[in-house]
KEVEXVO-933500 format. One line per field, with one value per residue (C-alpha): residue number from 1; residue in one letter; x, y, z. Coordinates in Angstrom, 2 decimals. Layout:
num = NUM, ...
residu = A, ...
x = X, ...
y = Y, ...
z = Z, ...
//
This chain:
num = 1, 2, 3, 4, 5, 6, 7, 8, 9, 10, 11, 12, 13, 14, 15, 16, 17, 18, 19, 20, 21, 22, 23, 24, 25, 26, 27, 28, 29, 30, 31, 32, 33, 34, 35, 36, 37, 38, 39, 40, 41, 42, 43, 44, 45, 46, 47, 48, 49, 50, 51, 52, 53, 54, 55, 56, 57, 58, 59, 60, 61, 62, 63, 64, 65, 66, 67, 68, 69, 70, 71, 72, 73, 74, 75, 76, 77, 78, 79, 80, 81, 82, 83, 84, 85, 86, 87, 88, 89, 90, 91, 92, 93, 94, 95, 96, 97, 98, 99
residu = X, X, X, X, X, X, X, X, X, X, X, X, X, X, X, X, X, X, X, X, X, X, X, X, X, X, X, X, X, X, X, X, X, X, X, X, X, X, X, X, X, X, X, X, X, X, X, X, X, X, X, X, X, X, X, X, X, X, X, X, X, X, X, X, X, X, X, X, X, X, X, X, X, X, X, X, X, X, X, X, X, X, X, X, X, X, X, X, X, X, X, X, X, X, X, X, X, X, X
x = 130.68, 130.20, 127.62, 125.60, 125.66, 124.91, 121.65, 120.28, 120.48, 119.41, 116.18, 115.19, 115.93, 112.37, 111.14, 113.13, 112.07, 115.14, 115.55, 118.02, 120.72, 120.95, 118.51, 118.86, 117.12, 113.82, 112.96, 109.35, 109.06, 110.54, 108.06, 105.16, 106.41, 107.58, 105.79, 106.58, 110.31, 110.28, 110.08, 113.35, 115.17, 113.82, 115.12, 118.56, 120.24, 118.26, 119.12, 121.89, 123.18, 123.82, 127.40, 127.19, 128.74, 125.24, 123.87, 125.85, 124.83, 121.16, 120.74, 123.62, 124.54, 122.86, 121.80, 120.81, 117.38, 116.18, 116.60, 115.19, 112.17, 111.68, 111.89, 109.49, 106.98, 107.06, 107.54, 105.81, 103.18, 103.87, 104.27, 103.53, 105.70, 108.51, 108.44, 108.30, 111.28, 113.24, 112.61, 114.02, 117.09, 117.49, 117.39, 119.95, 122.35, 121.95, 122.66, 125.87, 126.54, 128.96, 129.62
y = -173.35, -169.83, -171.06, -172.89, -169.92, -167.32, -165.48, -166.62, -170.27, -169.64, -167.96, -171.01, -173.73, -173.97, -174.91, -178.13, -178.68, -177.16, -174.25, -171.46, -170.58, -166.92, -164.61, -162.05, -164.55, -163.55, -160.76, -159.67, -161.83, -164.79, -164.27, -164.39, -167.45, -169.47, -168.28, -171.57, -170.91, -167.44, -168.33, -170.30, -167.47, -164.91, -167.00, -168.03, -166.00, -167.82, -171.33, -173.52, -177.06, -178.50, -179.41, -183.08, -186.30, -187.73, -185.21, -186.71, -190.25, -189.31, -187.01, -187.30, -190.97, -192.83, -195.58, -193.18, -193.16, -189.90, -191.03, -194.47, -192.78, -190.56, -193.46, -195.64, -192.84, -191.58, -194.73, -197.29, -194.97, -196.19, -192.82, -193.82, -196.94, -194.99, -192.32, -194.85, -196.78, -193.59, -192.32, -195.47, -195.24, -191.53, -192.34, -195.11, -192.89, -190.02, -192.31, -193.48, -190.08, -187.76, -189.99
z = 60.36, 59.06, 56.58, 59.28, 61.62, 58.96, 59.57, 56.20, 57.28, 60.87, 59.78, 57.70, 60.27, 61.63, 58.15, 58.59, 62.20, 63.85, 66.23, 65.44, 67.95, 67.02, 68.75, 65.96, 63.68, 65.33, 62.91, 62.46, 59.35, 61.23, 64.09, 61.66, 59.76, 62.78, 65.93, 67.72, 67.38, 68.95, 72.66, 72.74, 70.97, 73.41, 76.30, 75.06, 77.76, 80.48, 79.35, 80.67, 80.57, 84.01, 84.76, 85.56, 84.37, 84.48, 81.99, 79.12, 80.02, 80.26, 77.26, 74.81, 74.62, 71.77, 74.19, 76.97, 78.58, 77.06, 73.46, 74.26, 75.88, 72.85, 70.41, 72.40, 72.88, 69.31, 67.25, 69.47, 70.91, 74.45, 76.15, 79.76, 79.63, 77.99, 80.69, 83.52, 82.14, 81.51, 85.04, 86.61, 84.37, 85.17, 88.86, 88.46, 86.51, 88.95, 91.90, 90.24, 88.70, 90.32, 93.31
//
C-alpha cells in the first residue's frame, strides 16, 4: 500500500492511463507532462460517492449497467444503443434501490 501511494508512483500513473489520488502529485512538472490529469486532482476535495445501495449495483458490479455500457460503446462502437440500454437498467435499479 505504501508503495502504491508513494508520490513517486502517483506522479507516473497518468502514463499508464490512471489518475492519481494524491493532490500533491500535481507538481509543475506533472502539470506539464499530464495536463489532462490536473483537473481531477484540483477537485479531489469536491468529489463524493453517493451513499446508496444502488450505487454499487450500477457502477461497481462486474455485470452492472455502467460497465456493460462502457464495453458496448467502446468495443462494439454502439454508443447510443449502449447508453439507452444502460439508462433503462439504471432506472430499474434505482426504482428497486433503497426501497
